[in-house]
N, C-alpha and C positions, 0 to 999 in steps of 0.2 A: 127240657126235658129232662125230666130225674133221672138219672143214672144210680138205680138203687144196686148194690152190692150184691144183691141174692139174685138178680136178674141177668149179671155179663157175664161173659165169657171171657176166661183170662185176655186174650186178646184185644177186649175192650177196654183193658185198662193201663192206663198211661201213669209211665213210672212219677212218681213227685207230686201226682193228683191228691188235692189235698179230701181227706175221706170225714163227713160227720157223722157222729154219734149220739143219736137222743136215747135219753135215758128217763126214767120218770120211778115213784114211790107207788105202792099200792096201798095206800092209807084214805082211812075218811077226811071227808071235808067237810062235807056236809049232809043232810036229806032229800037236797035239792041236786047233788052232783054226785058224777062216777067218783068209785074207789078209785079207777084210774086215767083220775084227771092231769096229774105230773105228765103222765108219758104223753097223753094225747096230747097235749101242748107242745109241750116237747117237738114229739112227733109232726105237728102241722109247721110248729115253726122250722124245722130243720130240711123238710119238705122245701117251704118256701125259701129259702137258703140255698139248699144244692141246686132247685133251679136257676137262681137267678147267680149263684156263680161258677156251676158247672161242674160244684165236689162230685161225689162220691155218697151215698147215703147208705149207713152203715142199718142192718136190723135194730128197731127200737130194742132198749134191753129195761128188763122190769125189775127194779134193782132194790128191793125194801129195805132199806138201813135208816134209821134217824125219823123214822116215821112218827105222827100224831100219837100218843097213845090211845088208843080205842079200840075195841072190842072187832070191829070189822078190817083195824088194819094189820097190814102184813108185815113183820120185824125180824129181822137176822140184827144180829149184833154186829157193833162197828169191829171187834175181834173174828171174829167170820169172815167178815169182807175181807178184811186184811189177808 
């Protein structure tokens, strides 16, 4: 069972539990792949890890910085993210 942070009540949280925070860029990889591929892969991996370890799964964060230069990629500068 995956314990998704957004679906838990305060009483469901165990102090000291490990939290997993998947995040990925929004960038062009190729014509046959979605722009959110990095986050989709991170989310799938994190779900499997959370289920196996009993960790709390935080919502996926889409943080587009240091992305591939392409007209369809979203990108924030490193300074902005800092």
